[in-house]
C-alpha positions in Angstrom: 240.5 250.4 -68.0 242.3 253.5 -69.4 243.4 253.6 -73.0 247.2 252.9 -73.4 249.4 255.4 -75.2 250.7 254.1 -78.6 254.4 254.5 -79.0 256.1 254.1 -82.4 259.2 252.0 -82.6 261.0 254.7 -84.5 262.7 256.0 -81.4 266.2 254.4 -81.4 266.6 253.1 -78.8 263.2 252.9 -77.3 262.2 252.6 -73.6 258.6 252.1 -72.8 256.4 250.6 -70.1 254.2 247.9 -71.6 251.8 248.2 -68.7 251.0 251.8 -69.7 252.0 252.0 -73.4 251.5 250.0 -76.6 254.4 249.7 -79.0 253.8 249.6 -82.7 256.1 246.9 -84.0 255.0 247.0 -87.6 258.0 248.9 -88.9 260.8 247.3 -86.9 263.5 245.7 -89.0 265.6 243.7 -86.6 266.4 244.9 -83.1 267.4 243.6 -79.7 264.7 243.7 -77.0 264.7 243.4 -73.2 261.6 243.1 -71.1 261.1 243.1 -67.4 257.8 241.3 -66.7 257.9 242.5 -63.1 257.9 246.2 -63.9 256.7 246.3 -67.5 259.9 248.1 -68.7 260.6 247.3 -72.3 263.8 248.2 -74.1 264.1 248.0 -77.9 267.7 248.5 -79.0 269.2 250.3 -81.9 268.2 249.6 -85.5 271.8 250.7 -86.5 273.6 247.7 -87.8 277.0 249.1 -86.7 275.8 249.2 -83.1 274.3 245.7 -83.3 277.5 244.2 -84.7 279.8 245.6 -82.1 277.5 245.7 -79.1 275.5 243.4 -76.9 272.3 243.5 -74.9 274.4 244.4 -71.8 276.1 247.3 -73.6 272.9 248.8 -75.0 271.3 248.4 -71.6 274.2 250.1 -69.9 273.9 253.0 -72.2 270.2 253.4 -71.6 268.4 255.3 -68.9 267.0 252.2 -67.3 267.8 251.9 -63.6 266.8 248.3 -63.0 268.6 245.0 -62.5 269.8 243.6 -65.9 269.2 240.0 -64.8 265.5 240.7 -64.3 265.0 241.1 -68.0 264.0 238.6 -70.6 266.2 239.2 -73.7 266.2 238.5 -77.4 265.6 239.9 -80.9 262.5 241.1 -82.6 262.1 241.8 -86.3 260.2 241.6 -89.5 261.5 240.1 -92.7 259.0 240.8 -95.4 259.7 237.4 -97.2 260.4 235.0 -94.4 258.7 236.5 -91.4 255.8 238.6 -92.8 254.2 238.7 -89.4 257.4 239.2 -87.4 259.5 237.0 -85.2 260.2 237.1 -81.5 263.5 235.3 -80.8 264.3 234.7 -77.1 268.0 234.7 -76.5 268.9 233.1 -74.2 266.0 230.7 -74.7 263.1 230.4 -72.3 263.5 227.2 -70.3 261.6 225.6 -67.4 263.5 227.7 -64.9 262.3 231.0 -66.3 259.1 229.8 -67.9 256.8 232.2 -65.8 258.8 235.2 -66.8 258.9 234.1 -70.5 255.1 233.4 -70.5 254.4 236.8 -68.9 256.6 238.3 -71.7 254.6 236.6 -74.4 251.4 237.9 -72.9 252.8 241.5 -72.9 254.0 241.1 -76.5 250.6 239.7 -77.6 249.0 243.1 -76.7 251.3 245.1 -78.9 250.5 246.4 -82.4 252.1 244.3 -85.2 252.0 241.1 -83.2 249.4 238.6 -84.3 248.5 234.9 -84.3 251.1 234.2 -87.1 254.0 236.0 -85.4 256.7 233.4 -85.0 258.3 232.7 -81.7 261.7 231.1 -81.4 263.5 230.0 -78.2 260.4 229.4 -76.1 261.0 226.0 -74.6 262.0 224.7 -78.1 264.2 226.2 -80.8 261.6 225.8 -83.5 259.7 228.7 -85.0 256.1 228.3 -83.7 253.2 230.7 -84.3 252.1 232.8 -81.4 248.7 231.2 -81.6 250.1 227.8 -80.7 251.6 229.2 -77.5 248.6 231.4 -76.6 245.7 229.5 -78.2 243.0 231.0 -75.9 244.0 234.6 -76.9 243.2 234.3 -80.7 
């Protein structure tokens, strides 16, 4: 298997293909994400608080160079909070439910392979609203 290119999350916004690239999440503060598990297209929105406050996933997606169907994307927030979420948090919004479980699980597998995501990364909105460690959702991967 070929080595993946590592992409820093400093690009604002960031568009990457998680099938070909690895994103380094370690310096992400708090940003919207969108991921299409069918194509591997990953979008990490702006870190700019002004854009976050007045925009939405749909607006940031519309302003991006992505030419795919918005509804094919799993959406949410990703971030690190050095006190509360030292290992990061992946917050699915809207939450992953039984109807989109496969897409949500495929998204977790893709995120698992990224830098800065580890067994203690919290996941919220995946079937439950509780913060659960990534290792409890993917126990065979850690």
